N, C-alpha and C positions, 0 to 999 in steps of 0.2 A: 373385535379384532386385534390382537395385540401382536405388534411386529416385534421382531427380534433386530437389534441395532447391532452392529459391530462393538466389538471390546470398546475401540479408542472413543467411538461417538457417545458412549454412554458416560464418560466424563468429562464431556466438553460443555460449555455454556451454549446456550439456545444460539442459533445464529444470529439473529440480532445483537448479541453481546459479542461475537467474534469480529473485530475490527483489525484493522490493518496492524495496531501495536499489539495485539493479543496474537496475531500470527508473526508478527517480529519475536515473539516472548517464547513462541511453541514451534519450534523450527521441524521437528517432526511431523506434528498434524499440518503444518503448511506445505511440507513436501507429500504428503498423502493427499491432501485437497488438491493440489498444484495437478499432482498425477490424474485425479480422476475429472479435473476439468480439460486438461488435453486430450484425456483418453474420449471424452463424449461432448466436444464442442457444441454441437449443434442445439445440444438442451441446456448446456451450462453455459454459455455466453455470456450470456447476463446476470448471472447468480451472483449475491453480493459477495458470497462466501470466494469465488472464483477471483473475483477485482482484488477482494481486499488480501487472499492469499499471494497472489501474483504480485501486487503493489507491496507487500511486506517483504519478498524476496528482492525486489528493486531496493526497498529502504535498509533491509538488513545488509545488503552487499555495500550499499554506498556507506552506512555506519562502519561497518568493519574496515574499510579502505581507509576511512578519514581517522578511527580508530589506530590502525597501524603507522597511520602518519603524524600522530600525535594532536590530531582534533576532535575532539570529543563534546563540538556544539550542538546543541539539539536542531534534528531537522524540522521540530513544529515550530519555529519561528522564523519571522521574516528575516531576520540577521542572517541566518543561515543561509538562506537563497541568495541574499544580497550578494553573499562570497563567491556563489559557485552559480554563474550564469550559463554555462554550458549544460550542469545537471538541471537548473531551474527549467530550461527550454524544454528538456527531454520530460520533464515532471509532467509541465503544463501542458504538452502535446500529448501526455496520457491521458492527464486528467479531463481534456477535452472532448474525449471520446467515451467518457463516463456519465451514466445519470447523475443527476445531482446529489441523491442521496447516498450514491458510491464515492463522490468527490468529496463530501462531507467525511465519510467514513475512511477515506483514504489521505486525509491531511491536505488535501490539495490547496487550501488556503492561504496560507503562507505562501506558497510558492507563487501563487497567482498574484498577491497582493506584491511581491516582489516584482514581478514581471510588470505589472502596471505602474509602480514607483517607478523600475527604469524605462519605461517608454515614456514616460510624463516627464522624466528628466533627460533625455534624449539619447540615452546611452545603451 
């Protein structure tokens, strides 16, 4: 049996390679995936692509906001999250609801480490 895939899906890497960063770099595909996920949350709620595309939206928005403010630091570092306690709390709360493999792909580690360090310092 041969399945016909939509044109946009034919040039896309396999799902395992579609990380948060991939979706940050591919906004039109991210938009299509987010639309599909929102249209069928009953079946797609736990799909890695849905989590990754959604988190890419959050990350792209945060990056653009910081870029416009003149801040180009890397959100994949603990230092980034150390400077942004409110965003960090939001990111960590989102990550809590993800399966571990999705947390890894979504880049939750630096925010979680920053939160742990802040808790240990009492701040």
